[in-house]
Backbone of each chain as ProteinMPNN parsed JSONL, in Angstrom:
{"seq_chain_A": "XXXXXXXXXXXXXXXXXXXXXXXXXXXXXXXXXXXXXXXXXXXXXXXXXXXXXXXXXXXXXXXXXXXXXXXXXXXXXXXXXXXXXXXXXXXXXXXXXXXXXXXXXXXXXXXXX", "coords_chain_A": {"N_chain_A": [[72.514, -59.36, 25.041], [74.037, -57.799, 22.364], [72.697, -56.211, 19.619], [73.716, -55.377, 17.045], [74.59, -54.943, 13.697], [77.112, -55.57, 12.275], [78.026, -54.058, 9.343], [79.152, -55.286, 6.249], [81.807, -53.952, 4.765], [82.756, -54.018, 1.201], [85.478, -53.213, 0.583], [86.864, -54.129, 2.997], [86.014, -56.839, 3.114], [87.276, -57.859, 1.057], [90.184, -57.066, 1.845], [90.263, -58.888, 4.174], [89.937, -61.097, 2.494], [92.378, -61.273, 0.642], [94.2, -61.279, 2.596], [93.654, -63.829, 4.076], [94.899, -65.834, 3.219], [96.656, -68.961, 2.941], [100.104, -68.552, 3.795], [100.337, -66.069, 2.691], [100.442, -63.731, 4.5], [103.113, -64.59, 5.882], [104.752, -64.465, 3.511], [104.416, -61.532, 2.995], [105.584, -60.668, 4.981], [108.181, -61.192, 4.734], [108.903, -59.783, 2.741], [108.311, -57.281, 3.332], [110.682, -56.621, 4.782], [112.633, -56.084, 2.645], [113.367, -56.285, -1.156], [113.301, -59.455, -2.458], [114.965, -62.284, -4.066], [113.317, -65.258, -5.913], [114.624, -67.479, -4.76], [115.248, -66.818, -2.155], [112.738, -65.912, -0.718], [111.703, -68.579, -0.91], [113.603, -69.877, 0.984], [113.197, -68.601, 3.245], [110.781, -68.967, 4.049], [110.122, -71.59, 4.96], [108.688, -74.294, 4.833], [106.639, -73.835, 2.532], [105.77, -74.524, -0.911], [107.502, -74.367, -3.878], [105.703, -74.212, -5.71], [103.295, -73.382, -4.772], [104.156, -71.016, -3.906], [104.948, -69.365, -6.19], [102.178, -69.324, -7.236], [101.154, -67.541, -4.956], [102.481, -65.13, -5.108], [101.962, -64.65, -7.653], [99.089, -64.036, -7.324], [99.554, -61.791, -5.395], [100.716, -59.866, -6.794], [98.678, -59.247, -8.873], [96.843, -58.21, -6.999], [98.29, -55.821, -6.768], [100.227, -55.618, -4.914], [102.39, -56.826, -4.729], [105.624, -56.635, -6.867], [107.292, -57.358, -9.709], [110.424, -57.439, -10.135], [112.485, -57.088, -12.909], [116.289, -57.417, -12.969], [118.664, -56.318, -14.791], [120.988, -57.42, -14.985], [123.895, -59.556, -15.499], [123.81, -62.88, -15.024], [120.416, -62.225, -16.063], [118.096, -61.413, -13.374], [115.29, -61.767, -11.121], [113.544, -60.377, -9.135], [111.28, -59.697, -6.403], [109.244, -57.158, -5.067], [107.483, -55.159, -2.767], [104.712, -53.029, -3.67], [103.692, -49.743, -3.56], [101.141, -49.874, -2.373], [101.526, -52.563, -1.169], [103.6, -51.888, 0.728], [102.068, -50.286, 2.839], [101.013, -52.146, 4.122], [102.378, -52.859, 6.401], [101.811, -51.794, 8.987], [99.907, -53.309, 9.822], [101.095, -55.944, 9.395], [103.015, -55.444, 11.575], [101.093, -55.16, 13.841], [100.29, -57.736, 14.312], [102.522, -59.236, 14.366], [103.327, -58.153, 17.102], [101.21, -58.786, 18.56], [101.169, -61.882, 18.551], [103.907, -61.988, 20.092], [103.229, -60.88, 22.633], [101.2, -62.41, 23.184], [101.496, -65.12, 23.403], [100.539, -68.401, 22.673], [97.657, -69.808, 24.666], [98.113, -67.77, 27.017], [95.931, -66.72, 28.574], [95.007, -68.654, 30.298], [93.816, -70.014, 33.094], [95.134, -72.017, 35.247], [93.828, -74.755, 37.236], [94.679, -76.458, 40.216]], "CA_chain_A": [[73.326, -59.176, 23.869], [73.872, -56.692, 21.354], [72.111, -56.806, 18.275], [74.553, -54.287, 16.178], [74.28, -55.593, 12.488], [78.053, -54.838, 11.576], [77.879, -54.239, 7.728], [80.576, -56.258, 5.427], [82.076, -53.318, 3.63], [83.533, -54.971, 0.253], [86.935, -53.459, 0.884], [87.322, -54.604, 4.103], [85.929, -58.169, 2.85], [88.36, -57.798, 0.251], [91.22, -57.133, 2.501], [90.452, -60.257, 4.456], [89.979, -62.492, 1.622], [93.763, -61.22, 0.468], [95.142, -61.71, 3.806], [93.585, -65.165, 4.853], [95.295, -67.21, 2.26], [97.97, -69.57, 3.395], [101.227, -68.131, 3.534], [100.494, -64.556, 2.402], [101.095, -63.522, 5.641], [104.339, -64.734, 5.873], [105.408, -63.715, 2.411], [104.586, -60.106, 2.958], [106.605, -60.38, 6.584], [109.68, -61.353, 4.382], [109.191, -58.882, 1.776], [108.256, -55.882, 4.161], [112.353, -56.128, 4.97], [113.331, -55.651, 1.662], [113.078, -57.051, -2.24], [113.833, -60.731, -2.565], [114.723, -63.376, -5.109], [112.478, -66.407, -5.624], [114.938, -68.637, -3.857], [115.572, -66.284, -0.912], [111.383, -66.518, -0.129], [111.828, -70.247, -0.384], [114.446, -70.03, 2.061], [112.953, -67.761, 4.422], [109.307, -69.72, 4.254], [110.733, -73.1, 4.248], [107.512, -75.174, 4.556], [106.142, -73.385, 1.542], [106.653, -75.34, -1.95], [107.634, -73.625, -5.298], [104.247, -74.202, -6.691], [102.279, -72.699, -4.182], [105.049, -69.371, -3.869], [104.695, -69.133, -7.396], [100.653, -69.099, -7.169], [100.815, -66.458, -4.094], [103.033, -64.232, -5.695], [101.082, -63.913, -8.872], [97.871, -63.372, -6.659], [99.813, -60.565, -4.76], [100.849, -59.175, -8.077], [97.387, -59.183, -9.653], [96.459, -57.337, -6.243], [99.092, -54.341, -6.613], [100.675, -55.741, -3.566], [103.88, -57.316, -5.051], [105.606, -56.409, -8.038], [108.276, -58.295, -10.293], [111.646, -56.42, -10.829], [113.758, -57.726, -13.926], [117.35, -56.696, -12.701], [119.248, -56.654, -15.838], [122.625, -57.447, -14.452], [124.008, -60.8, -16.363], [122.484, -63.282, -15.814], [119.242, -61.605, -15.509], [117.694, -62.05, -12.259], [113.93, -61.488, -11.227], [113.175, -59.976, -7.804], [109.939, -59.361, -6.06], [109.294, -56.203, -3.843], [106.185, -54.454, -2.571], [104.446, -51.733, -3.961], [103.35, -48.906, -2.15], [99.912, -50.343, -1.515], [101.979, -53.358, -0.202], [104.432, -51.253, 1.892], [101.186, -49.676, 3.646], [100.333, -53.122, 5.008], [103.473, -52.925, 7.316], [101.169, -51.623, 10.244], [99.124, -54.737, 9.94], [102.188, -57.101, 10.124], [103.713, -55.418, 12.947], [100.272, -55.358, 14.679], [100.287, -59.419, 14.202], [103.95, -59.882, 15.549], [103.29, -57.628, 18.627], [100.138, -59.691, 19.293], [101.877, -63.078, 18.535], [104.865, -61.678, 21.039], [102.518, -60.601, 23.8], [99.926, -63.305, 23.708], [101.723, -66.435, 23.068], [99.559, -69.526, 22.701], [97.118, -70.038, 25.827], [98.451, -66.925, 28.093], [95.378, -66.187, 29.501], [94.222, -69.755, 30.536], [93.937, -70.108, 34.38], [95.194, -73.629, 35.523], [93.449, -75.052, 38.535], [95.056, -77.679, 40.715]], "C_chain_A": [[72.961, -58.164, 22.814], [73.457, -57.212, 20.116], [72.411, -55.937, 16.834], [74.655, -55.225, 14.914], [75.867, -54.891, 12.09], [78.177, -55.263, 9.97], [79.289, -54.457, 7.304], [80.701, -54.827, 4.516], [82.979, -54.074, 2.75], [84.73, -54.501, 0.277], [87.448, -53.793, 1.84], [87.147, -56.201, 4.055], [86.779, -58.553, 1.942], [89.692, -58.123, 0.629], [91.56, -58.5, 3.264], [90.746, -61.343, 3.619], [91.598, -62.48, 1.204], [94.5, -61.971, 1.498], [94.974, -63.146, 4.708], [94.062, -66.401, 3.952], [96.383, -67.703, 2.903], [98.874, -68.733, 2.977], [101.661, -66.671, 3.11], [101.014, -63.72, 3.39], [102.513, -63.219, 5.678], [105.382, -64.3, 4.752], [105.62, -62.299, 2.54], [105.76, -59.599, 4.008], [107.855, -60.298, 6.07], [109.965, -60.232, 3.686], [109.435, -57.207, 2.47], [109.874, -55.385, 4.436], [112.928, -55.917, 3.958], [113.017, -56.093, 0.42], [113.756, -58.605, -1.947], [113.916, -61.13, -3.651], [113.777, -64.22, -4.791], [113.058, -67.175, -4.726], [115.156, -68.087, -2.524], [114.094, -66.421, -0.197], [111.8, -67.99, 0.206], [112.597, -70.72, 0.745], [114.076, -69.531, 3.284], [111.247, -68.096, 4.903], [109.529, -71.045, 4.046], [109.591, -74.188, 4.087], [106.778, -74.839, 3.324], [106.687, -73.911, -0.065], [106.795, -73.914, -2.956], [106.562, -73.114, -5.776], [103.44, -73.313, -6.017], [102.954, -71.146, -3.77], [104.556, -68.759, -5.217], [102.937, -68.53, -7.377], [100.412, -67.669, -6.289], [101.439, -65.383, -4.77], [102.306, -63.818, -6.962], [99.741, -63.508, -8.223], [98.432, -61.85, -6.089], [100.344, -59.567, -5.759], [99.661, -58.514, -8.341], [96.65, -58.014, -8.57], [97.421, -55.953, -6.049], [99.664, -54.509, -5.672], [102.379, -55.926, -3.686], [104.099, -56.748, -6.55], [107.045, -56.918, -8.351], [109.217, -57.331, -10.61], [112.535, -57.187, -11.704], [115.124, -56.915, -13.667], [118.546, -57.416, -14.001], [120.903, -56.673, -15.876], [122.837, -59.035, -15.697], [124.411, -62.007, -15.149], [121.386, -62.192, -15.168], [118.468, -62.227, -14.455], [116.072, -61.317, -12.177], [113.971, -61.369, -9.618], [111.95, -59.656, -7.339], [110.032, -58.396, -4.6], [107.881, -55.916, -3.923], [106.023, -53.06, -3.42], [103.985, -50.967, -2.75], [102.068, -49.125, -1.424], [100.587, -51.499, -0.63], [102.558, -52.941, 1.046], [103.281, -50.913, 3.134], [100.472, -50.752, 4.308], [101.271, -53.285, 6.399], [102.823, -52.595, 8.851], [100.42, -52.805, 10.755], [100.297, -55.793, 10.289], [102.853, -56.663, 11.197], [102.568, -55.858, 14.029], [100.367, -57.136, 15.15], [101.378, -59.987, 14.953], [103.708, -59.123, 16.856], [102.229, -58.699, 19.105], [100.613, -61.102, 19.344], [103.225, -62.974, 19.761], [103.986, -61.764, 22.37], [101.364, -61.78, 24.371], [100.184, -64.634, 22.89], [100.487, -67.433, 23.363], [98.977, -69.58, 24.256], [97.495, -69.103, 27.107], [97.388, -66.756, 29.116], [94.552, -67.265, 30.348], [94.275, -69.866, 32.084], [94.1, -71.611, 34.543], [94.947, -73.915, 36.886], [93.82, -76.142, 38.902], [94.219, -78.325, 41.555]], "O_chain_A": [[71.828, -57.802, 22.496], [73.729, -58.309, 19.627], [71.668, -55.831, 15.859], [74.826, -56.411, 15.197], [75.865, -53.749, 11.629], [78.359, -56.383, 9.493], [80.31, -53.986, 7.806], [79.846, -54.571, 3.667], [83.89, -54.734, 3.249], [85.495, -55.406, -0.058], [88.676, -53.842, 1.779], [87.888, -56.906, 4.741], [87.102, -59.739, 1.997], [90.357, -59.032, 0.133], [92.615, -59.126, 3.166], [91.524, -62.271, 3.836], [92.199, -63.542, 1.368], [95.203, -62.971, 1.358], [95.699, -63.546, 5.62], [93.693, -67.574, 3.99], [97.122, -66.895, 3.466], [98.692, -68.118, 1.926], [102.788, -66.176, 3.125], [101.993, -63.012, 3.153], [103.062, -62.123, 5.57], [106.526, -63.897, 4.961], [106.71, -61.783, 2.292], [106.52, -58.632, 3.962], [108.696, -59.574, 6.603], [111.033, -59.639, 3.839], [110.281, -56.34, 2.251], [110.282, -54.226, 4.36], [114.042, -55.439, 4.174], [111.91, -56.597, 0.611], [114.716, -58.726, -1.187], [113.167, -60.64, -4.497], [113.278, -64.195, -3.666], [112.35, -67.66, -3.844], [115.267, -68.937, -1.641], [114.103, -67.005, 0.887], [112.138, -68.442, 1.3], [112.343, -71.747, 1.374], [114.567, -69.962, 4.327], [110.657, -67.589, 5.857], [109.156, -71.618, 3.022], [109.677, -74.95, 3.124], [106.117, -75.817, 2.975], [107.857, -73.725, -0.399], [106.322, -72.791, -2.782], [106.365, -71.967, -6.177], [102.861, -72.445, -6.671], [102.228, -70.239, -3.363], [103.84, -67.759, -5.262], [102.664, -67.337, -7.512], [99.668, -66.789, -6.724], [100.607, -64.518, -5.046], [102.111, -62.627, -7.205], [99.266, -62.479, -8.704], [97.775, -60.84, -6.338], [100.365, -58.385, -5.417], [99.543, -57.315, -8.091], [96.005, -57.075, -9.036], [97.166, -55.142, -5.158], [99.865, -53.42, -5.134], [103.286, -55.408, -3.035], [103.178, -56.454, -7.313], [107.909, -56.935, -7.474], [108.892, -56.391, -11.336], [113.346, -57.947, -11.175], [115.156, -55.768, -14.113], [119.046, -58.538, -14.08], [121.725, -56.099, -16.591], [121.993, -59.388, -16.521], [125.405, -61.818, -14.446], [121.482, -61.541, -14.127], [118.163, -63.417, -14.527], [115.698, -60.481, -13.0], [114.433, -62.288, -8.942], [111.351, -59.13, -8.277], [110.574, -58.653, -3.525], [107.151, -56.275, -4.847], [106.903, -52.259, -3.735], [103.892, -51.257, -1.557], [101.826, -48.76, -0.274], [100.308, -51.5, 0.569], [102.249, -53.375, 2.156], [103.558, -51.237, 4.289], [99.473, -50.511, 4.985], [100.791, -53.843, 7.386], [103.336, -53.136, 9.83], [100.364, -53.165, 11.931], [100.35, -56.376, 11.371], [103.36, -57.548, 11.886], [102.822, -56.666, 14.922], [100.505, -57.53, 16.308], [101.348, -60.852, 15.829], [104.034, -59.804, 17.828], [102.509, -59.427, 20.057], [100.387, -61.592, 20.451], [103.475, -64.04, 20.324], [104.107, -62.745, 23.103], [100.876, -61.96, 25.487], [99.454, -65.132, 22.033], [99.615, -67.2, 24.199], [99.824, -69.396, 25.13], [97.235, -69.567, 28.217], [97.668, -66.654, 30.31], [93.575, -66.914, 31.009], [95.479, -69.693, 32.273], [93.292, -72.386, 34.032], [95.691, -73.44, 37.744], [93.492, -77.083, 38.178], [94.534, -79.422, 42.017]]}, "seq_chain_B": "XXXXXXXXXXXXXXXXXXXXXXXXXXXXXXXXXXXXXXXXXXXXXXXXXXXXXXXXXXXXXXXXXXXXXXXXXXXXXXXXXXXXXXXXXXXXXXXXXXXXXXXXXXXXXXXXX", "coords_chain_B": {"N_chain_B": [[120.605, -55.892, -3.532], [119.441, -56.647, -0.357], [120.72, -58.931, 1.806], [119.509, -60.344, 4.198], [118.577, -62.488, 6.389], [115.379, -63.209, 7.666], [114.51, -64.141, 10.69], [112.316, -66.601, 11.228], [110.226, -66.878, 13.622], [108.34, -68.848, 16.328], [106.074, -67.995, 17.29], [105.139, -66.173, 15.806], [104.712, -67.029, 13.324], [102.74, -69.087, 14.004], [100.544, -67.015, 14.723], [100.405, -66.031, 12.233], [99.634, -68.067, 10.786], [97.134, -68.821, 12.234], [95.437, -66.531, 11.473], [95.505, -66.807, 8.78], [93.558, -68.35, 7.8], [90.708, -68.952, 5.841], [87.79, -66.828, 6.581], [88.347, -66.551, 9.135], [89.482, -64.116, 9.899], [87.36, -62.224, 9.14], [85.088, -63.108, 10.939], [86.318, -62.764, 13.202], [86.323, -59.955, 13.36], [83.52, -59.43, 13.584], [83.106, -60.673, 16.094], [84.574, -58.761, 17.726], [83.022, -56.548, 18.037], [81.407, -57.558, 19.727], [79.65, -60.149, 21.826], [78.062, -62.703, 19.868], [75.27, -65.082, 18.972], [75.23, -68.022, 16.964], [73.793, -67.984, 14.865], [73.739, -64.988, 14.654], [76.419, -64.391, 13.824], [76.346, -66.124, 11.036], [74.636, -64.651, 9.95], [75.901, -62.109, 9.585], [78.289, -62.654, 8.596], [77.733, -63.791, 5.513], [78.257, -65.377, 3.252], [79.465, -67.406, 4.308], [79.256, -71.076, 5.059], [77.259, -72.959, 7.476], [78.88, -75.322, 8.317], [81.487, -74.585, 7.886], [81.606, -72.44, 9.614], [81.293, -73.527, 12.034], [83.48, -75.009, 12.335], [85.386, -73.318, 12.365], [85.017, -71.523, 14.41], [85.356, -73.763, 16.493], [87.904, -74.117, 16.289], [89.088, -71.336, 16.674], [88.415, -71.501, 19.665], [90.26, -73.503, 20.402], [92.07, -72.332, 20.328], [92.024, -70.434, 22.274], [90.924, -68.239, 21.642], [88.38, -67.516, 21.225], [85.671, -67.764, 23.198], [82.959, -70.019, 24.199], [79.744, -69.195, 25.512], [77.465, -70.325, 27.571], [74.034, -69.475, 28.104], [72.232, -69.271, 30.799], [69.516, -68.92, 29.908], [65.825, -69.458, 29.521], [64.83, -70.757, 26.302], [68.036, -72.491, 26.997], [70.666, -70.673, 25.471], [73.433, -70.355, 23.274], [76.521, -68.412, 23.153], [79.05, -66.596, 21.612], [82.239, -65.368, 22.246], [84.707, -62.87, 22.69], [87.992, -64.083, 24.022], [90.192, -62.753, 26.529], [92.722, -62.688, 25.197], [91.746, -62.886, 22.472], [90.222, -60.678, 22.351], [92.624, -58.667, 22.445], [93.021, -58.608, 19.631], [92.191, -56.656, 18.533], [93.834, -54.302, 17.421], [95.04, -55.417, 15.313], [93.014, -56.116, 13.753], [91.849, -53.281, 13.219], [93.805, -52.376, 11.859], [93.809, -53.589, 9.513], [91.341, -53.058, 8.655], [91.82, -50.136, 8.248], [93.679, -50.148, 6.082], [92.201, -51.346, 4.169], [90.406, -49.337, 3.565], [92.337, -47.153, 2.893], [93.434, -48.272, 0.601], [92.134, -48.996, -1.372], [91.681, -51.491, -3.746], [94.211, -51.497, -6.301], [95.032, -48.826, -6.105], [97.33, -47.554, -6.448], [98.101, -47.358, -8.871], [99.075, -46.089, -12.163], [97.431, -45.095, -14.746], [98.389, -44.89, -18.282], [97.354, -43.054, -20.892]], "CA_chain_B": [[119.688, -57.187, -3.007], [119.701, -57.041, 1.073], [120.453, -60.293, 2.216], [119.114, -60.203, 5.702], [117.644, -63.403, 6.847], [114.496, -62.885, 8.294], [114.341, -65.548, 11.352], [110.686, -66.759, 11.512], [110.093, -66.849, 15.254], [107.604, -69.675, 15.888], [104.663, -67.534, 17.763], [104.657, -65.419, 14.691], [104.394, -68.401, 12.097], [101.444, -69.518, 14.734], [99.789, -66.105, 14.563], [99.878, -66.039, 10.894], [98.594, -69.552, 10.699], [95.264, -68.762, 13.097], [94.847, -65.533, 10.882], [95.364, -66.949, 7.338], [92.504, -69.232, 7.728], [89.633, -68.265, 5.303], [86.804, -66.57, 7.121], [88.498, -66.169, 10.232], [89.405, -62.619, 10.25], [85.682, -61.903, 9.187], [84.577, -63.598, 12.445], [86.791, -62.202, 14.555], [85.716, -58.508, 12.976], [82.336, -59.505, 13.845], [83.2, -60.82, 17.623], [85.076, -57.688, 18.498], [81.96, -55.757, 18.319], [80.471, -58.294, 20.918], [79.507, -61.394, 21.7], [76.961, -63.02, 19.002], [74.765, -66.133, 18.58], [75.473, -68.788, 16.307], [72.973, -67.286, 13.871], [73.971, -63.716, 14.15], [77.474, -64.726, 13.058], [75.639, -66.711, 10.117], [73.843, -63.357, 9.319], [76.831, -61.287, 9.382], [79.302, -63.135, 7.43], [76.881, -64.057, 4.971], [78.902, -66.59, 2.284], [80.087, -68.768, 5.421], [78.26, -71.96, 5.508], [77.089, -73.396, 8.697], [79.65, -76.163, 9.137], [82.502, -73.981, 8.005], [81.145, -71.627, 10.725], [81.279, -74.575, 13.458], [85.02, -75.55, 12.201], [86.344, -71.879, 12.67], [84.488, -71.244, 15.841], [86.069, -74.763, 17.23], [89.53, -73.853, 15.917], [89.229, -70.403, 17.546], [88.251, -71.749, 20.98], [91.288, -74.42, 20.945], [93.422, -71.282, 20.519], [91.603, -69.49, 23.439], [90.822, -66.733, 21.138], [86.709, -67.516, 21.369], [85.154, -68.631, 24.11], [81.811, -70.367, 24.364], [79.047, -69.005, 26.846], [76.215, -71.064, 27.739], [73.265, -68.529, 28.678], [71.158, -70.046, 31.52], [67.705, -68.409, 30.183], [65.159, -70.324, 28.883], [65.463, -72.046, 26.276], [69.284, -72.232, 26.763], [71.315, -70.327, 24.235], [75.163, -70.504, 23.244], [77.0, -67.347, 22.554], [80.253, -66.745, 21.218], [82.639, -63.846, 22.577], [86.307, -63.077, 22.686], [88.611, -64.173, 25.345], [91.357, -61.424, 26.499], [93.522, -63.07, 23.677], [91.135, -62.397, 21.289], [90.333, -59.151, 22.136], [93.959, -58.25, 22.067], [93.791, -58.781, 18.145], [91.392, -55.573, 17.887], [94.596, -53.556, 16.776], [95.293, -56.143, 13.83], [91.766, -55.799, 12.995], [91.81, -52.259, 12.998], [94.941, -52.006, 10.741], [93.27, -54.161, 8.181], [90.224, -52.071, 8.133], [92.434, -48.929, 8.046], [94.592, -50.402, 4.826], [91.207, -51.724, 3.133], [90.025, -48.246, 3.302], [93.034, -46.205, 2.481], [94.309, -48.5, -0.22], [91.069, -49.779, -2.13], [92.027, -51.775, -4.954], [94.61, -50.855, -7.502], [94.742, -47.246, -6.036], [98.624, -46.967, -6.866], [98.381, -48.007, -10.596], [99.023, -45.082, -12.613], [97.032, -45.123, -16.169], [98.65, -43.763, -19.272], [96.638, -43.078, -22.118]], "C_chain_B": [[120.201, -57.262, -1.698], [119.589, -58.367, 1.348], [120.318, -60.907, 3.452], [118.468, -61.339, 5.778], [116.517, -63.29, 7.973], [113.926, -64.202, 9.446], [113.103, -65.666, 11.614], [110.44, -67.666, 13.239], [108.281, -67.758, 15.317], [106.228, -69.098, 16.338], [104.253, -66.53, 16.62], [104.195, -66.185, 13.696], [103.056, -68.643, 12.864], [100.249, -68.683, 14.252], [99.339, -65.835, 13.386], [99.138, -67.213, 10.314], [97.381, -69.309, 10.995], [94.906, -67.92, 11.959], [94.687, -65.807, 9.397], [94.124, -68.051, 7.127], [91.239, -68.62, 7.184], [88.47, -68.137, 6.376], [86.993, -66.258, 8.49], [88.602, -64.854, 10.688], [88.132, -61.988, 10.14], [84.773, -62.181, 10.343], [84.966, -63.047, 13.165], [86.073, -60.739, 14.283], [84.305, -58.628, 13.434], [82.036, -59.469, 15.486], [83.662, -59.562, 18.334], [84.142, -56.382, 18.547], [80.968, -56.388, 19.422], [80.247, -59.347, 20.747], [78.038, -61.896, 20.601], [76.529, -64.507, 19.279], [75.439, -66.493, 17.655], [74.918, -68.166, 14.78], [72.809, -65.782, 13.862], [75.222, -63.98, 13.536], [77.228, -65.191, 11.402], [75.089, -65.541, 8.894], [74.776, -62.514, 8.685], [77.911, -61.499, 8.481], [78.558, -64.21, 6.638], [77.328, -65.159, 3.835], [79.365, -67.654, 3.195], [78.952, -69.818, 5.375], [78.186, -72.2, 6.893], [78.24, -74.15, 9.373], [81.1, -75.729, 9.062], [82.618, -73.268, 9.414], [81.716, -72.391, 12.084], [83.032, -74.483, 13.416], [85.676, -74.192, 13.003], [86.184, -71.469, 14.154], [85.29, -72.469, 16.927], [87.704, -74.513, 17.339], [89.868, -72.619, 16.792], [89.123, -70.559, 19.021], [89.411, -72.707, 21.535], [91.924, -73.192, 20.896], [93.067, -70.491, 21.271], [91.715, -68.216, 22.898], [88.93, -66.515, 21.563], [86.313, -68.222, 22.366], [83.126, -68.925, 23.877], [80.791, -69.939, 25.619], [77.621, -69.655, 26.486], [75.226, -69.929, 28.468], [71.939, -69.411, 29.462], [69.787, -69.633, 31.437], [66.985, -69.842, 29.665], [64.403, -70.021, 27.68], [66.955, -71.106, 26.519], [69.681, -71.5, 25.709], [72.702, -70.203, 24.439], [75.33, -69.438, 22.475], [78.366, -67.757, 22.574], [80.939, -65.442, 21.838], [84.196, -64.288, 22.625], [86.887, -63.153, 23.824], [89.654, -62.848, 25.228], [92.128, -61.647, 25.27], [93.103, -62.66, 22.488], [90.814, -61.076, 21.229], [91.529, -58.349, 21.792], [94.246, -58.063, 20.619], [93.258, -57.493, 17.794], [92.708, -54.574, 16.985], [95.006, -54.294, 15.135], [94.036, -55.703, 13.04], [91.509, -54.502, 12.374], [92.47, -51.79, 11.77], [94.375, -52.396, 9.448], [92.442, -53.335, 7.802], [90.683, -50.899, 7.539], [92.854, -48.904, 6.118], [93.303, -50.494, 4.036], [90.465, -50.497, 2.916], [90.89, -47.002, 2.486], [93.606, -46.601, 1.302], [93.222, -49.455, -1.087], [91.94, -50.402, -3.464], [92.797, -51.28, -6.098], [94.81, -49.386, -7.315], [96.197, -46.692, -6.405], [98.794, -46.931, -8.627], [98.234, -46.565, -11.254], [98.571, -45.656, -14.365], [97.679, -44.096, -17.202], [97.646, -44.402, -20.218], [97.457, -43.094, -23.681]], "O_chain_B": [[121.288, -57.825, -1.567], [118.532, -58.977, 1.184], [120.955, -61.917, 3.754], [117.475, -61.279, 5.053], [116.86, -63.289, 9.155], [113.098, -65.049, 9.11], [112.633, -64.772, 12.317], [110.541, -68.832, 13.62], [107.312, -67.443, 14.626], [105.224, -69.619, 15.85], [103.094, -66.122, 16.55], [103.112, -65.869, 13.204], [102.094, -68.313, 12.169], [99.272, -69.124, 13.647], [98.181, -65.459, 13.201], [98.207, -67.193, 9.509], [96.488, -69.516, 10.173], [94.018, -68.421, 11.269], [93.858, -65.163, 8.754], [93.972, -68.483, 5.985], [90.643, -67.818, 7.902], [88.15, -69.133, 7.025], [86.065, -65.761, 9.128], [87.985, -64.425, 11.663], [87.79, -61.209, 11.029], [83.798, -61.476, 10.605], [84.211, -62.615, 14.036], [85.205, -60.421, 15.095], [83.893, -57.506, 13.73], [81.24, -58.75, 16.09], [83.201, -59.294, 19.444], [84.525, -55.324, 19.048], [79.971, -55.829, 19.878], [80.501, -59.839, 19.647], [77.001, -61.25, 20.747], [77.382, -65.216, 19.812], [76.289, -65.717, 17.219], [75.63, -67.967, 13.796], [71.909, -65.269, 13.197], [75.106, -63.729, 12.337], [77.909, -64.622, 10.549], [75.099, -65.515, 7.663], [74.657, -62.162, 7.512], [78.369, -60.646, 7.721], [78.669, -65.392, 6.962], [76.392, -65.917, 3.584], [79.628, -68.77, 2.747], [77.798, -69.473, 5.631], [79.046, -71.661, 7.59], [78.629, -73.922, 10.518], [81.934, -76.204, 9.833], [83.54, -73.474, 10.203], [82.426, -71.886, 12.953], [83.713, -73.98, 14.31], [86.323, -74.197, 14.051], [87.102, -71.151, 14.91], [85.749, -72.116, 18.014], [88.462, -74.707, 18.289], [90.799, -72.715, 17.592], [89.751, -69.738, 19.689], [89.625, -72.814, 22.742], [92.557, -73.112, 21.948], [93.744, -69.467, 21.184], [92.347, -67.276, 23.379], [88.423, -65.52, 22.081], [86.642, -69.407, 22.405], [82.3, -68.103, 23.481], [81.088, -70.383, 26.728], [76.92, -69.535, 25.481], [75.701, -69.457, 29.501], [71.0, -69.996, 28.922], [68.958, -69.78, 32.335], [67.496, -70.948, 29.487], [63.468, -69.222, 27.732], [67.167, -69.899, 26.396], [68.921, -71.666, 24.754], [73.19, -69.983, 25.548], [74.708, -69.236, 21.431], [78.875, -68.715, 23.156], [80.222, -64.447, 21.943], [84.743, -65.39, 22.611], [86.493, -62.429, 24.738], [89.874, -62.151, 24.238], [92.149, -60.798, 24.378], [93.803, -62.18, 21.596], [91.05, -60.364, 20.253], [91.475, -57.453, 20.95], [95.292, -57.554, 20.217], [93.731, -57.016, 16.763], [92.397, -54.167, 15.865], [95.197, -53.681, 14.085], [94.023, -55.094, 11.97], [91.045, -54.427, 11.237], [91.991, -51.075, 10.89], [94.432, -51.687, 8.443], [92.584, -52.779, 6.713], [90.183, -50.506, 6.485], [92.528, -48.104, 5.24], [93.24, -49.666, 3.127], [89.749, -50.57, 1.917], [90.404, -46.166, 1.724], [94.27, -45.758, 0.699], [93.551, -50.595, -1.414], [92.773, -49.721, -4.061], [92.168, -50.633, -6.935], [94.765, -48.678, -8.321], [96.313, -45.492, -6.652], [99.688, -46.416, -9.299], [97.283, -45.877, -10.884], [99.253, -46.435, -15.031], [97.601, -42.871, -17.116], [97.241, -45.554, -20.367], [96.8, -43.114, -24.722]]}, "name": "protein", "num_of_chains": 2, "seq": "XXXXXXXXXXXXXXXXXXXXXXXXXXXXXXXXXXXXXXXXXXXXXXXXXXXXXXXXXXXXXXXXXXXXXXXXXXXXXXXXXXXXXXXXXXXXXXXXXXXXXXXXXXXXXXXXXXXXXXXXXXXXXXXXXXXXXXXXXXXXXXXXXXXXXXXXXXXXXXXXXXXXXXXXXXXXXXXXXXXXXXXXXXXXXXXXXXXXXXXXXXXXXXXXXXXXXXXXXXXXXXXXXX"}
């Protein structure tokens, strides 16, 4: 048994903290494709309540990952888009997507008859 | 505003579901370095309670990401290690770590005096 102590860097702990909130990954996975209105996000992450979507968007704004953009058309509309910090999460989202496709649930279980 | 509808693939939704549980990422980040006893995991993810660590390990076992290995020494000890499916998460963990280091909190905020 290897007894190496993995030192927990605060930035890494913070990153896992942000990404380990329910729905955050799926919200980011929609926004990586481009800006969205609130109702688009609701449609594209269907099981997520409006209340929790609001909370998650505010958390991501506070983390400077998502920004709120007021579109000065009539009627005024609000969209959400990724900041540069948010866009930099693309390799993380792509890696999760690749893993999901390459390793569908229980792909390395050997069944003995 | 781009109106592309991102179709939510069940495998991708499942992957985000697994990884979006509090502490799961940090537990995997320790196990990627090699097998660990329960007490090693407790030491290396210090804010995590024994109860929640047990729950997370069982969830990861059920997902075939972590396996429990009984070491037949005296006294018998139990270790936890990643399965092949778990080891395949390394690119995800590395991508999160890179992002955490490259984009420390609020790195793209411009401060106007």
